[in-house]
gemmi code that builds the backbone of each chain (N, CA, C; Angstrom):
import gemmi

chains = {
    "A": [
        ("MET", (126.579, 93.731, 99.662), (125.308, 93.504, 100.350), (124.392, 94.721, 100.198)),
        ("THR", (123.123, 94.463, 99.926), (122.178, 95.559, 99.707), (121.626, 96.055, 101.041)),
        ("ASP", (121.605, 97.373, 101.201), (121.007, 97.948, 102.402), (119.504, 97.708, 102.369)),
        ("MET", (118.931, 97.418, 103.550), (117.487, 97.184, 103.594), (116.875, 98.020, 104.722)),
        ("ILE", (115.734, 98.625, 104.427), (114.978, 99.354, 105.458), (113.713, 98.555, 105.734)),
        ("THR", (113.398, 98.381, 107.022), (112.223, 97.589, 107.388), (111.241, 98.410, 108.219)),
        ("PHE", (109.969, 98.307, 107.892), (108.910, 98.903, 108.719), (107.992, 97.787, 109.182)),
        ("HIS", (107.498, 97.941, 110.405), (106.652, 96.898, 110.965), (105.366, 97.512, 111.529)),
        ("TYR", (104.250, 96.872, 111.259), (102.964, 97.399, 111.733), (102.125, 96.292, 112.357)),
        ("ARG", (101.442, 96.647, 113.439), (100.451, 95.736, 114.029), (99.068, 96.239, 113.610)),
        ("ILE", (98.271, 95.367, 113.016), (96.952, 95.783, 112.519), (95.893, 95.398, 113.549)),
        ("SER", (95.153, 96.413, 114.020), (94.140, 96.173, 115.058), (92.956, 95.398, 114.505)),
        ("PRO", (92.419, 94.483, 115.287), (91.230, 93.763, 114.833), (89.970, 94.621, 114.973)),
        ("ASP", (89.010, 94.378, 114.092), (87.676, 94.984, 114.194), (87.665, 96.510, 114.284)),
        ("ASP", (88.721, 97.154, 113.826), (88.703, 98.616, 113.847), (88.708, 99.109, 112.412)),
        ("PHE", (87.546, 99.039, 111.794), (87.452, 99.340, 110.375), (87.803, 100.791, 110.071)),
        ("THR", (87.508, 101.680, 111.007), (87.784, 103.103, 110.781), (89.272, 103.358, 110.583)),
        ("ARG", (90.091, 102.596, 111.350), (91.543, 102.817, 111.270), (92.219, 101.956, 110.207)),
        ("ALA", (91.489, 101.032, 109.612), (92.089, 100.163, 108.593), (92.636, 101.025, 107.462)),
        ("GLY", (93.868, 100.789, 107.099), (94.496, 101.577, 106.034), (95.549, 102.533, 106.555)),
        ("GLU", (95.627, 102.700, 107.872), (96.626, 103.628, 108.433), (98.048, 103.179, 108.110)),
        ("ALA", (98.297, 101.866, 108.174), (99.646, 101.349, 107.894), (100.004, 101.609, 106.428)),
        ("SER", (99.054, 101.321, 105.528), (99.306, 101.529, 104.095), (99.549, 103.011, 103.795)),
        ("SER", (98.787, 103.852, 104.482), (98.939, 105.294, 104.311), (100.341, 105.730, 104.743)),
        ("ASP", (100.802, 105.179, 105.866), (102.135, 105.518, 106.386), (103.230, 105.058, 105.425)),
        ("VAL", (103.080, 103.827, 104.905), (104.082, 103.302, 103.966), (104.104, 104.154, 102.698)),
        ("LYS", (102.930, 104.514, 102.218), (102.859, 105.317, 100.999), (103.619, 106.636, 101.188)),
        ("SER", (103.352, 107.286, 102.314), (103.999, 108.572, 102.559), (105.522, 108.418, 102.723)),
        ("LYS", (105.955, 107.333, 103.372), (107.402, 107.107, 103.537), (108.077, 106.837, 102.184)),
        ("LEU", (107.439, 106.023, 101.345), (108.033, 105.693, 100.040), (108.149, 106.946, 99.162)),
        ("LYS", (107.133, 107.801, 99.237), (107.178, 109.042, 98.458), (108.361, 109.907, 98.898)),
        ("LYS", (108.526, 110.002, 100.233), (109.633, 110.817, 100.770), (110.981, 110.218, 100.379)),
        ("MET", (111.037, 108.881, 100.235), (112.297, 108.214, 99.879), (112.591, 108.338, 98.385)),
        ("GLY", (111.651, 108.904, 97.630), (111.887, 109.125, 96.208), (111.625, 107.909, 95.337)),
        ("VAL", (110.850, 106.945, 95.847), (110.473, 105.775, 95.045), (109.555, 106.245, 93.907)),
        ("THR", (109.647, 105.604, 92.743), (108.859, 106.048, 91.579), (107.357, 106.041, 91.890)),
        ("PRO", (106.600, 107.014, 91.357), (105.160, 107.096, 91.634), (104.423, 105.803, 91.280)),
        ("GLU", (104.842, 105.133, 90.201), (104.159, 103.901, 89.791), (104.327, 102.802, 90.847)),
        ("ALA", (105.549, 102.661, 91.358), (105.798, 101.641, 92.393), (105.065, 101.994, 93.686)),
        ("VAL", (105.048, 103.281, 94.031), (104.349, 103.721, 95.248), (102.866, 103.371, 95.154)),
        ("ARG", (102.285, 103.640, 93.985), (100.856, 103.382, 93.775), (100.558, 101.883, 93.879)),
        ("LYS", (101.419, 101.059, 93.274), (101.207, 99.607, 93.315), (101.285, 99.084, 94.751)),
        ("VAL", (102.309, 99.532, 95.488), (102.471, 99.083, 96.875), (101.273, 99.533, 97.715)),
        ("ALA", (100.875, 100.801, 97.538), (99.785, 101.355, 98.357), (98.493, 100.565, 98.147)),
        ("ILE", (98.150, 100.286, 96.898), (96.883, 99.597, 96.616), (96.940, 98.149, 97.110)),
        ("ALA", (98.039, 97.443, 96.776), (98.161, 96.034, 97.166), (98.132, 95.880, 98.688)),
        ("MET", (98.864, 96.753, 99.386), (98.933, 96.641, 100.843), (97.612, 97.042, 101.494)),
        ("TYR", (96.970, 98.056, 100.945), (95.695, 98.527, 101.495), (94.633, 97.429, 101.408)),
        ("GLU", (94.557, 96.762, 100.265), (93.598, 95.650, 100.122), (93.912, 94.553, 101.137)),
        ("GLY", (95.200, 94.261, 101.310), (95.604, 93.237, 102.273), (95.253, 93.631, 103.695)),
        ("GLU", (95.470, 94.901, 104.003), (95.188, 95.406, 105.350), (93.680, 95.327, 105.642)),
        ("ILE", (92.880, 95.711, 104.661), (91.424, 95.627, 104.811), (91.016, 94.166, 105.031)),
        ("ASN", (91.589, 93.267, 104.239), (91.283, 91.835, 104.386), (91.598, 91.337, 105.789)),
        ("MET", (92.730, 91.788, 106.344), (93.132, 91.340, 107.681), (92.120, 91.780, 108.730)),
        ("VAL", (91.554, 92.974, 108.547), (90.564, 93.477, 109.507), (89.223, 92.754, 109.329)),
        ("ILE", (88.842, 92.514, 108.063), (87.545, 91.886, 107.787), (87.535, 90.406, 108.187)),
        ("HIS", (88.584, 89.687, 107.784), (88.541, 88.223, 107.867), (89.367, 87.611, 108.994)),
        ("ALA", (90.350, 88.352, 109.519), (91.364, 87.648, 110.315), (91.693, 88.271, 111.673)),
        ("GLN", (90.826, 89.104, 112.198), (91.093, 89.718, 113.512), (92.449, 90.423, 113.552)),
        ("GLY", (92.786, 91.102, 112.479), (94.045, 91.850, 112.437), (95.242, 90.959, 112.184)),
        ("GLY", (96.430, 91.492, 112.466), (97.648, 90.719, 112.223), (98.855, 91.634, 112.200)),
        ("GLU", (99.898, 91.221, 111.468), (101.116, 92.033, 111.413), (101.581, 92.183, 109.969)),
        ("ILE", (102.086, 93.369, 109.668), (102.618, 93.616, 108.320), (104.066, 94.080, 108.435)),
        ("THR", (104.938, 93.437, 107.674), (106.340, 93.851, 107.604), (106.622, 94.299, 106.175)),
        ("VAL", (107.281, 95.446, 106.059), (107.633, 95.963, 104.730), (109.148, 96.109, 104.663)),
        ("ASN", (109.774, 95.408, 103.726), (111.224, 95.490, 103.534), (111.511, 96.222, 102.226)),
        ("ILE", (112.322, 97.261, 102.322), (112.613, 98.063, 101.131), (114.101, 97.979, 100.810)),
        ("THR", (114.435, 97.560, 99.608), (115.819, 97.573, 99.139), (115.892, 98.488, 97.914)),
        ("THR", (117.048, 98.579, 97.301), (117.185, 99.514, 96.173), (116.378, 99.080, 94.956)),
        ("ASP", (116.104, 97.792, 94.830), (115.418, 97.356, 93.610), (114.035, 96.748, 93.826)),
        ("ARG", (113.610, 96.609, 95.095), (112.278, 96.035, 95.274), (111.688, 96.353, 96.655)),
        ("ILE", (110.362, 96.227, 96.743), (109.658, 96.408, 98.017), (108.913, 95.114, 98.312)),
        ("GLU", (109.208, 94.538, 99.474), (108.580, 93.274, 99.847), (107.592, 93.548, 100.980)),
        ("MET", (106.361, 92.985, 100.857), (105.366, 93.123, 101.924), (105.012, 91.734, 102.425)),
        ("ILE", (105.058, 91.551, 103.746), (104.667, 90.268, 104.332), (103.506, 90.535, 105.280)),
        ("LEU", (102.336, 89.979, 104.942), (101.127, 90.188, 105.752), (100.785, 88.877, 106.438)),
        ("ALA", (100.910, 88.862, 107.757), (100.707, 87.610, 108.487), (99.562, 87.750, 109.485)),
        ("ASP", (98.632, 86.804, 109.455), (97.546, 86.818, 110.438), (97.376, 85.431, 111.042)),
        ("VAL", (96.627, 85.388, 112.137), (96.319, 84.097, 112.757), (94.808, 83.852, 112.669)),
        ("GLY", (94.254, 84.207, 111.516), (92.817, 84.071, 111.258), (92.439, 82.650, 110.874)),
        ("PRO", (91.261, 82.492, 110.258), (90.729, 81.155, 109.991), (91.376, 80.429, 108.807)),
        ("GLY", (92.205, 81.127, 108.034), (92.784, 80.511, 106.842), (91.824, 80.583, 105.668)),
        ("ILE", (92.341, 80.322, 104.457), (91.509, 80.376, 103.235), (91.293, 78.945, 102.754)),
        ("PRO", (90.030, 78.444, 102.806), (89.784, 77.034, 102.456), (90.136, 76.696, 101.003)),
        ("ASP", (89.824, 77.606, 100.060), (90.071, 77.323, 98.649), (90.696, 78.561, 98.011)),
        ("VAL", (92.036, 78.558, 97.929), (92.744, 79.745, 97.437), (92.369, 80.049, 95.985)),
        ("GLY", (92.205, 79.004, 95.173), (91.844, 79.197, 93.764), (90.533, 79.949, 93.622)),
        ("LEU", (89.578, 79.572, 94.451), (88.267, 80.226, 94.438), (88.382, 81.666, 94.936)),
        ("ALA", (89.136, 81.842, 96.016), (89.302, 83.183, 96.591), (89.996, 84.133, 95.622)),
        ("MET", (90.796, 83.581, 94.698), (91.506, 84.424, 93.728), (90.610, 84.843, 92.564)),
        ("GLN", (89.425, 84.226, 92.448), (88.520, 84.593, 91.345), (87.861, 85.938, 91.626)),
        ("ALA", (87.921, 86.833, 90.625), (87.287, 88.145, 90.784), (85.799, 87.966, 91.037)),
        ("GLY", (85.299, 88.579, 92.072), (83.867, 88.531, 92.363), (83.491, 87.532, 93.443)),
        ("TYR", (84.423, 86.594, 93.775), (84.100, 85.633, 94.838), (84.425, 86.258, 96.190)),
        ("SER", (83.456, 86.237, 97.100), (83.683, 86.841, 98.410), (82.946, 86.074, 99.500)),
        ("THR", (83.563, 85.989, 100.671), (82.876, 85.400, 101.827), (82.582, 86.473, 102.875)),
        ("ALA", (82.791, 87.740, 102.489), (82.583, 88.830, 103.454), (81.106, 88.969, 103.808)),
        ("PRO", (80.800, 89.257, 105.063), (79.401, 89.445, 105.455), (78.806, 90.730, 104.877)),
        ("ASP", (77.466, 90.804, 104.863), (76.780, 91.969, 104.294), (77.209, 93.277, 104.966)),
        ("ALA", (77.511, 93.199, 106.265), (77.906, 94.409, 106.999), (79.156, 95.017, 106.368)),
        ("VAL", (80.070, 94.170, 105.907), (81.303, 94.643, 105.276), (80.997, 95.245, 103.913)),
        ("ARG", (80.052, 94.594, 103.192), (79.682, 95.092, 101.859), (79.068, 96.488, 101.962)),
        ("SER", (78.317, 96.713, 103.032), (77.704, 98.034, 103.192), (78.757, 99.104, 103.486)),
        ("LEU", (79.977, 98.672, 103.830), (81.066, 99.629, 104.068), (81.910, 99.846, 102.806)),
        ("GLY", (81.567, 99.154, 101.723), (82.247, 99.399, 100.446), (83.282, 98.368, 100.067)),
        ("PHE", (83.366, 97.284, 100.865), (84.323, 96.218, 100.537), (83.576, 94.883, 100.444)),
        ("GLY", (84.324, 93.803, 100.188), (83.665, 92.510, 100.069), (83.058, 92.290, 98.703)),
        ("ALA", (83.659, 92.921, 97.665), (83.173, 92.721, 96.293), (83.884, 91.554, 95.624)),
        ("GLY", (84.750, 90.890, 96.379), (85.498, 89.776, 95.794), (86.625, 90.254, 94.892)),
        ("MET", (87.152, 91.455, 95.172), (88.241, 92.002, 94.353), (89.541, 92.149, 95.145)),
        ("GLY", (89.507, 91.847, 96.443), (90.682, 92.069, 97.296), (91.909, 91.305, 96.835)),
        ("LEU", (91.841, 89.973, 96.852), (92.996, 89.167, 96.443), (93.357, 89.389, 94.963)),
        ("PRO", (92.334, 89.416, 94.044), (92.699, 89.708, 92.653), (93.417, 91.054, 92.487)),
        ("ASN", (92.973, 92.069, 93.242), (93.657, 93.369, 93.171), (95.081, 93.273, 93.689)),
        ("MET", (95.277, 92.504, 94.773), (96.624, 92.360, 95.335), (97.555, 91.706, 94.314)),
        ("LYS", (97.033, 90.719, 93.598), (97.845, 90.044, 92.569), (98.114, 90.993, 91.389)),
        ("LYS", (97.069, 91.752, 91.028), (97.189, 92.663, 89.882), (98.275, 93.720, 90.112)),
        ("TYR", (98.337, 94.242, 91.332), (99.238, 95.362, 91.593), (100.610, 94.946, 92.140)),
        ("SER", (100.814, 93.637, 92.409), (102.155, 93.219, 92.845), (102.826, 92.460, 91.699)),
        ("ASP", (104.153, 92.471, 91.680), (104.879, 91.762, 90.611), (105.014, 90.278, 90.936)),
        ("GLU", (104.988, 89.959, 92.229), (104.981, 88.546, 92.647), (104.094, 88.440, 93.865)),
        ("MET", (103.337, 87.350, 93.969), (102.525, 87.150, 95.178), (102.452, 85.662, 95.502)),
        ("GLU", (102.582, 85.362, 96.779), (102.525, 83.970, 97.229), (101.645, 83.902, 98.477)),
        ("ILE", (100.749, 82.911, 98.524), (99.852, 82.779, 99.681), (100.146, 81.468, 100.399)),
        ("ASP", (100.463, 81.561, 101.681), (100.598, 80.357, 102.512), (99.468, 80.382, 103.522)),
        ("THR", (98.596, 79.397, 103.481), (97.455, 79.424, 104.393), (97.194, 78.044, 104.985)),
        ("VAL", (96.877, 78.030, 106.272), (96.560, 76.776, 106.961), (95.245, 76.992, 107.700)),
        ("ILE", (94.266, 76.129, 107.418), (92.955, 76.273, 108.048), (93.089, 76.217, 109.573)),
        ("GLY", (92.495, 77.211, 110.225), (92.514, 77.263, 111.679), (93.788, 77.857, 112.273)),
        ("LYS", (94.793, 78.088, 111.429), (96.073, 78.623, 111.946), (96.358, 80.038, 111.446)),
        ("GLY", (96.015, 80.302, 110.195), (96.252, 81.645, 109.682), (96.792, 81.676, 108.269)),
        ("THR", (97.025, 82.895, 107.799), (97.462, 83.116, 106.416), (98.630, 84.087, 106.403)),
        ("THR", (99.629, 83.772, 105.579), (100.726, 84.715, 105.346), (100.812, 84.968, 103.844)),
        ("ILE", (100.775, 86.244, 103.482), (100.863, 86.614, 102.066), (102.142, 87.420, 101.829)),
        ("HIS", (102.953, 86.945, 100.896), (104.160, 87.672, 100.476), (103.834, 88.390, 99.170)),
        ("MET", (104.128, 89.670, 99.108), (103.964, 90.388, 97.848), (105.257, 91.165, 97.574)),
        ("MET", (105.586, 91.256, 96.293), (106.801, 91.945, 95.884), (106.467, 92.955, 94.788)),
        ("VAL", (107.002, 94.154, 94.930), (106.861, 95.133, 93.864), (108.259, 95.578, 93.459)),
        ("ASN", (108.602, 95.451, 92.177), (109.914, 95.886, 91.689), (109.934, 97.400, 91.551)),
        ("ILE", (111.074, 97.986, 91.907), (111.197, 99.440, 91.768), (111.786, 99.744, 90.390)),
    ],
    "B": [
        ("MET", (89.482, 119.094, 81.833), (88.479, 119.656, 82.723), (89.093, 119.893, 84.111)),
        ("THR", (88.672, 120.967, 84.763), (89.184, 121.210, 86.122), (88.093, 120.831, 87.148)),
        ("VAL", (88.507, 120.768, 88.407), (87.545, 120.463, 89.471), (86.478, 121.566, 89.535)),
        ("ARG", (86.886, 122.790, 89.194), (85.924, 123.905, 89.175), (84.797, 123.610, 88.172)),
        ("ASP", (85.191, 123.067, 86.994), (84.193, 122.694, 85.976), (83.255, 121.609, 86.515)),
        ("VAL", (83.840, 120.623, 87.225), (83.039, 119.531, 87.808), (82.026, 120.117, 88.777)),
        ("ARG", (82.502, 121.020, 89.620), (81.610, 121.669, 90.601), (80.451, 122.369, 89.889)),
        ("ASP", (80.797, 123.130, 88.835), (79.767, 123.912, 88.133), (78.745, 123.012, 87.432)),
        ("LYS", (79.243, 121.943, 86.763), (78.346, 121.033, 86.041), (77.357, 120.352, 86.986)),
        ("LEU", (77.814, 120.060, 88.213), (76.980, 119.305, 89.156), (76.264, 120.213, 90.154)),
        ("GLY", (76.509, 121.524, 90.064), (75.940, 122.446, 91.047), (76.309, 122.021, 92.458)),
        ("ALA", (77.570, 121.581, 92.603), (78.012, 120.984, 93.873), (78.560, 122.024, 94.843)),
        ("LYS", (78.536, 121.662, 96.110), (79.158, 122.494, 97.144), (80.558, 121.976, 97.409)),
        ("VAL", (81.500, 122.887, 97.660), (82.869, 122.475, 98.001), (82.968, 122.375, 99.513)),
        ("LEU", (83.287, 121.165, 100.021), (83.375, 120.960, 101.477), (84.812, 120.906, 101.973)),
        ("ALA", (85.751, 120.640, 101.059), (87.185, 120.655, 101.417), (87.994, 120.918, 100.156)),
        ("GLY", (89.143, 121.591, 100.316), (90.047, 121.831, 99.184), (89.644, 122.996, 98.305)),
        ("GLU", (88.974, 123.981, 98.884), (88.500, 125.164, 98.143), (89.618, 125.815, 97.310)),
        ("ASN", (90.853, 125.739, 97.807), (91.967, 126.415, 97.119), (92.576, 125.601, 95.980)),
        ("HIS", (92.044, 124.403, 95.736), (92.657, 123.546, 94.698), (91.721, 123.297, 93.523)),
        ("LEU", (90.759, 124.201, 93.307), (89.734, 123.939, 92.298), (90.249, 123.981, 90.859)),
        ("ASP", (91.472, 124.495, 90.669), (92.016, 124.538, 89.310), (92.757, 123.264, 88.934)),
        ("GLU", (92.758, 122.281, 89.821), (93.416, 120.997, 89.511), (92.702, 120.321, 88.340)),
        ("GLU", (93.506, 119.708, 87.479), (92.956, 119.052, 86.285), (92.485, 117.636, 86.630)),
        ("VAL", (91.370, 117.226, 86.020), (90.921, 115.834, 86.135), (90.757, 115.262, 84.729)),
        ("ARG", (91.166, 113.989, 84.554), (91.169, 113.406, 83.203), (90.194, 112.247, 83.040)),
        ("SER", (89.746, 111.678, 84.150), (88.794, 110.566, 84.038), (87.958, 110.512, 85.319)),
        ("ALA", (86.925, 109.674, 85.306), (86.068, 109.577, 86.478), (85.618, 108.140, 86.684)),
        ("CYS", (85.221, 107.864, 87.922), (84.783, 106.520, 88.278), (83.614, 106.689, 89.251)),
        ("GLY", (82.505, 106.003, 89.008), (81.357, 106.100, 89.908), (81.066, 104.750, 90.525)),
        ("SER", (81.182, 104.625, 91.848), (80.930, 103.333, 92.493), (80.786, 103.500, 94.006)),
        ("ASP", (80.008, 102.598, 94.599), (79.936, 102.539, 96.065), (80.811, 101.412, 96.597)),
        ("MET", (81.422, 100.637, 95.695), (82.299, 99.540, 96.112), (83.753, 99.969, 95.948)),
        ("MET", (84.435, 100.158, 97.065), (85.799, 100.684, 97.005), (86.767, 99.712, 96.343)),
        ("SER", (86.514, 98.398, 96.448), (87.391, 97.431, 95.786), (87.333, 97.578, 94.271)),
        ("ASP", (86.145, 97.905, 93.750), (86.032, 98.143, 92.308), (86.783, 99.412, 91.920)),
        ("VAL", (86.685, 100.411, 92.769), (87.413, 101.656, 92.512), (88.920, 101.360, 92.487)),
        ("LEU", (89.379, 100.554, 93.439), (90.809, 100.216, 93.509), (91.241, 99.417, 92.279)),
        ("ALA", (90.326, 98.650, 91.709), (90.672, 97.821, 90.553), (90.733, 98.637, 89.258)),
        ("PHE", (89.863, 99.639, 89.132), (89.710, 100.244, 87.807), (90.077, 101.722, 87.702)),
        ("SER", (90.302, 102.396, 88.809), (90.486, 103.837, 88.738), (91.831, 104.226, 88.115)),
        ("LYS", (91.849, 105.385, 87.475), (93.049, 105.873, 86.778), (93.622, 107.093, 87.493)),
        ("ASP", (94.764, 107.558, 86.985), (95.393, 108.772, 87.513), (94.511, 109.998, 87.270)),
        ("HIS", (94.672, 110.995, 88.111), (93.974, 112.276, 87.963), (92.461, 112.079, 87.829)),
        ("SER", (91.924, 111.194, 88.671), (90.505, 110.844, 88.570), (89.633, 111.637, 89.532)),
        ("VAL", (88.336, 111.647, 89.184), (87.288, 112.061, 90.115), (86.567, 110.780, 90.540)),
        ("LEU", (86.285, 110.658, 91.815), (85.490, 109.526, 92.294), (84.104, 110.031, 92.681)),
        ("LEU", (83.070, 109.448, 92.078), (81.700, 109.767, 92.492), (81.180, 108.599, 93.310)),
        ("THR", (80.648, 108.874, 94.487), (80.170, 107.785, 95.337), (79.045, 108.232, 96.269)),
        ("GLY", (78.228, 107.277, 96.646), (77.192, 107.534, 97.644), (77.579, 106.938, 98.983)),
        ("LEU", (78.761, 106.296, 99.015), (79.260, 105.715, 100.264), (79.929, 106.824, 101.075)),
        ("CYS", (79.666, 106.843, 102.369), (80.183, 107.953, 103.172), (80.841, 107.410, 104.432)),
        ("ASN", (82.083, 106.914, 104.308), (82.842, 106.506, 105.494), (84.333, 106.775, 105.257)),
        ("PRO", (85.170, 106.706, 106.311), (86.581, 107.110, 106.158), (87.346, 106.313, 105.102)),
        ("GLN", (86.876, 105.089, 104.793), (87.598, 104.283, 103.797), (87.478, 104.866, 102.392)),
        ("VAL", (86.493, 105.728, 102.164), (86.394, 106.406, 100.866), (87.593, 107.355, 100.708)),
        ("ILE", (87.911, 108.069, 101.790), (89.059, 108.998, 101.745), (90.355, 108.197, 101.593)),
        ("ARG", (90.454, 107.083, 102.333), (91.664, 106.243, 102.248), (91.851, 105.687, 100.837)),
        ("THR", (90.749, 105.207, 100.257), (90.826, 104.666, 98.893), (91.324, 105.747, 97.936)),
        ("ALA", (90.778, 106.947, 98.074), (91.196, 108.057, 97.214), (92.679, 108.367, 97.423)),
        ("GLU", (93.105, 108.288, 98.670), (94.513, 108.550, 98.991), (95.430, 107.545, 98.280)),
        ("MET", (95.073, 106.255, 98.356), (95.924, 105.220, 97.761), (96.044, 105.409, 96.256)),
        ("LEU", (94.972, 105.921, 95.623), (94.941, 106.032, 94.165), (95.326, 107.420, 93.655)),
        ("ASP", (95.695, 108.319, 94.562), (95.977, 109.716, 94.176), (94.784, 110.340, 93.443)),
        ("ILE", (93.590, 110.024, 93.901), (92.378, 110.624, 93.330), (92.327, 112.099, 93.729)),
        ("VAL", (92.020, 112.949, 92.744), (92.087, 114.395, 92.962), (90.878, 114.890, 93.760)),
        ("CYS", (89.706, 114.326, 93.443), (88.459, 114.903, 93.959), (87.415, 113.813, 94.195)),
        ("ILE", (86.725, 113.883, 95.317), (85.613, 112.965, 95.584), (84.317, 113.764, 95.525)),
        ("VAL", (83.344, 113.252, 94.761), (82.018, 113.873, 94.721), (81.048, 112.953, 95.450)),
        ("PHE", (80.471, 113.417, 96.546), (79.436, 112.649, 97.235), (78.095, 112.983, 96.601)),
        ("VAL", (77.422, 111.942, 96.108), (76.143, 112.150, 95.403), (74.972, 112.001, 96.384)),
        ("ARG", (73.770, 112.249, 95.863), (72.529, 112.141, 96.649), (72.574, 112.980, 97.933)),
        ("GLY", (73.320, 114.107, 97.883), (73.356, 115.024, 99.024), (74.095, 114.514, 100.240)),
        ("LYS", (74.849, 113.426, 100.069), (75.610, 112.890, 101.216), (76.682, 113.896, 101.646)),
        ("LYS", (76.849, 113.997, 102.966), (77.862, 114.925, 103.481), (78.747, 114.211, 104.506)),
        ("PRO", (80.063, 114.166, 104.242), (80.969, 113.530, 105.195), (81.062, 114.327, 106.493)),
        ("ASP", (81.416, 113.642, 107.592), (81.527, 114.358, 108.869), (82.870, 115.105, 108.943)),
        ("GLU", (83.037, 115.848, 110.038), (84.217, 116.703, 110.197), (85.522, 115.917, 110.144)),
        ("SER", (85.523, 114.705, 110.754), (86.771, 113.934, 110.782), (87.167, 113.490, 109.365)),
        ("MET", (86.183, 113.164, 108.541), (86.488, 112.798, 107.155), (86.994, 114.008, 106.364)),
        ("LEU", (86.386, 115.157, 106.614), (86.816, 116.368, 105.900), (88.246, 116.741, 106.282)),
        ("LEU", (88.570, 116.530, 107.560), (89.929, 116.816, 108.026), (90.933, 115.869, 107.357)),
        ("MET", (90.550, 114.581, 107.299), (91.405, 113.597, 106.612), (91.672, 114.026, 105.182)),
        ("ALA", (90.622, 114.486, 104.496), (90.750, 114.900, 103.094), (91.652, 116.126, 102.972)),
        ("GLU", (91.443, 117.107, 103.853), (92.269, 118.327, 103.820), (93.736, 117.975, 104.000)),
        ("GLU", (94.021, 117.081, 104.963), (95.407, 116.695, 105.255), (96.068, 116.017, 104.054)),
        ("ARG", (95.257, 115.373, 103.237), (95.790, 114.630, 102.087), (95.649, 115.398, 100.772)),
        ("GLY", (95.152, 116.626, 100.844), (95.018, 117.444, 99.636), (93.944, 116.948, 98.682)),
        ("ILE", (92.933, 116.253, 99.223), (91.852, 115.735, 98.369), (90.658, 116.698, 98.442)),
        ("ILE", (90.124, 117.057, 97.265), (89.002, 118.005, 97.217), (87.694, 117.233, 97.418)),
        ("ILE", (86.813, 117.767, 98.252), (85.522, 117.108, 98.513), (84.367, 117.988, 98.028)),
        ("LEU", (83.531, 117.403, 97.162), (82.320, 118.081, 96.692), (81.100, 117.274, 97.120)),
        ("SER", (79.971, 117.965, 97.253), (78.714, 117.266, 97.527), (77.649, 117.804, 96.585)),
        ("THR", (76.937, 116.892, 95.910), (75.876, 117.296, 94.982), (74.565, 116.586, 95.331)),
        ("GLY", (73.459, 117.244, 95.035), (72.156, 116.629, 95.282), (71.773, 115.614, 94.199)),
        ("HIS", (72.515, 115.627, 93.059), (72.201, 114.693, 91.968), (72.393, 113.245, 92.413)),
        ("ARG", (71.595, 112.347, 91.825), (71.813, 110.918, 92.034), (73.025, 110.484, 91.211)),
        ("MET", (73.534, 109.290, 91.524), (74.748, 108.799, 90.866), (74.628, 108.820, 89.341)),
        ("PHE", (73.535, 108.251, 88.822), (73.377, 108.117, 87.366), (73.406, 109.485, 86.687)),
        ("SER", (72.661, 110.429, 87.256), (72.584, 111.763, 86.659), (73.931, 112.478, 86.751)),
        ("ALA", (74.586, 112.366, 87.907), (75.873, 113.043, 88.103), (76.901, 112.514, 87.093)),
        ("CYS", (76.952, 111.180, 86.935), (77.887, 110.584, 85.972), (77.543, 111.051, 84.559)),
        ("GLY", (76.249, 111.059, 84.245), (75.799, 111.462, 82.914), (76.181, 112.898, 82.586)),
        ("LEU", (76.007, 113.789, 83.541), (76.339, 115.195, 83.317), (77.828, 115.368, 83.031)),
        ("LEU", (78.662, 114.646, 83.773), (80.115, 114.776, 83.566), (80.537, 114.117, 82.251)),
        ("TYR", (79.926, 112.993, 81.936), (80.256, 112.293, 80.682), (79.911, 113.179, 79.485)),
        ("GLU", (78.722, 113.780, 79.572), (78.248, 114.674, 78.506), (79.188, 115.873, 78.333)),
        ("ALA", (79.802, 116.277, 79.443), (80.700, 117.433, 79.397), (82.106, 117.040, 78.937)),
        ("GLY", (82.304, 115.748, 78.634), (83.593, 115.329, 78.062), (84.500, 114.554, 78.998)),
        ("LEU", (84.044, 114.299, 80.215), (84.873, 113.535, 81.152), (84.483, 112.061, 81.045)),
        ("HIS", (85.413, 111.240, 80.603), (85.094, 109.832, 80.372), (85.772, 108.932, 81.406)),
        ("GLY", (85.445, 107.637, 81.327), (85.943, 106.711, 82.346), (87.347, 106.220, 82.108)),
        ("GLY", (87.848, 106.368, 80.883), (89.176, 105.840, 80.550), (89.080, 104.363, 80.222)),
        ("ALA", (90.050, 103.882, 79.422), (90.037, 102.471, 79.005), (90.305, 101.565, 80.200)),
        ("ILE", (89.681, 100.403, 80.217), (89.892, 99.444, 81.308), (91.187, 98.700, 81.039)),
    ],
}
model = gemmi.Model(1)
for chain_id, residues in chains.items():
    chain = gemmi.Chain(chain_id)
    for i, (resn, *xyz) in enumerate(residues, 1):
        res = gemmi.Residue()
        res.name, res.seqid = resn, gemmi.SeqId(i, " ")
        for name, pos in zip(("N", "CA", "C"), xyz):
            atom = gemmi.Atom()
            atom.name, atom.element = name, gemmi.Element(name[0])
            atom.pos, atom.b_iso = gemmi.Position(*pos), 0.0
            res.add_atom(atom)
        chain.add_residue(res)
    model.add_chain(chain)
structure = gemmi.Structure()
structure.add_model(model)
structure.setup_entities()
């Protein structure tokens, strides 16, 4: 049986200043654990984009990170409005973020595409009015 | 090129990381959209931006960006400078506009790197 280490984070809603604290913490922990720089970078970017999305679109949520010897799994769960058209949301440049978010440097329609680009596997489960759960996997 | 060279080319002020000016930089990225930076930035990069909020420091942290140059005379507040110091990120501020700042660095041999 493979040993697993789990970290859990609650993401505050509407606190854009603090968005990214969880990703920052995971990045620093993975570095200390001696995970390869490439895997650390992929996890940090993918999780950070997800964390920002949770603050922008979904009133926060919860992130669980499971680390085993050969992979890092991230589960981002929110109870936000859900994604009406996942195919559209996955297109680079498509965004439903308000102008206020764009003025903060996000909402360019690159969040989900970046998450897919930097993870080795990604799965989106979304239900309108109930929320979205995104599983991402990065191989070590 | 080192961060010291970047500072000299842009006539920039060092606001954080004064002791790390000999760090090497190999590519640069100029953008106010952090998602674009996250999509295209490379290792050992300089980020040039006119956006001035804590997510700029966070974005740089996630990408291991060596140095952030704030253009158009933008100056981050104390809390942002502290965040940068804690993460070993060098902060410069230049009066040049984005286009000119990018042009000066490109002319000096610092390129964007292949996409």
